[in-house]
N, C-alpha and C positions, 0 to 999 in steps of 0.2 A: 350110562347109568341105568338104563332100562334092562341091561343084561345082568344086573346084580340080583341074585335071588332074594336077598334080604329086602331090597327095595320093592320087588314084585310082591313079596309076602306082606310088606307094610301097606302097599296099595290095595291088595285084596282085603286086608283087615279094615281099611278105611271105607272101602266100598260096601262091606258087609254091615257096617254100622248104619242103622236107620235114623231118620230124623225124628225128633220128638213129636208127639201128637199135637202139642200146643205151639209149635214153631210159627205157624202163620199168625196166630193170635198175638204172640210176642212181637213179631215183626211189625204187624199193623199197629200195635200199641206204641212201639218206638217211633214209627212214622208219624202218627198223630201227635206224639209229644214233640217231635222235631218241628212239625208244622205250627204248633202253638208257640213254640219258642221263636220261630222265624217271624211270626206276627208281632211278638213282643219286641223283637229287634228292629222291626220296621218303625215302630213308634220311637224307639231310641235313636234311630238314624234320622228321622224327621226332626226330633228335638235337637240333635247335634247340628243338623243343617241350619235350623233356626238360630242356634247359638253362634254359629260361625259367620253367618251373613248379616250384615248391618241392616240391609233393606228388609230382610225377613223379620228381624227383631222389631223394627219400626212398624211393619205391617201387623205383626201379632199384637203389639201394644195398641195400635189404632183399632184393630178389631175388638180387643178386650174393652177399650174405652167406649166404643159404640154399643157393644152388647150390654155393658154395665150401666150406661147412661140411658138406654132406651126406656126403661120403666119410668124414669123421671120425665122424659120427653112426652110419653103418653099421658102422664098425670097432668103435666102442664097444658097439653092440648085439651084434655077433658075439662080442666079448670077454666080454660079460655072459652070453651063451648058453654059452660054453665053461666059464666058472667055475661056473655053477650046473648 
């Protein structure tokens, strides 16, 4: 195929075409966009893992219960200190 003059002419035309001035900026912008999408997908994968595993669901519920009830536990502790 390299002996074909049309192919050689086509290759020469492609080599003569220069890259745009903002090519590196566009490539870096697309890489940054893919990186941000990958981080979003990480959260989705973690959520999917929690949804699939029963132990993970129980652990998440227990953690939410502890975090949600901690202000009440602190208030009860402070009230106990004030009474005694």
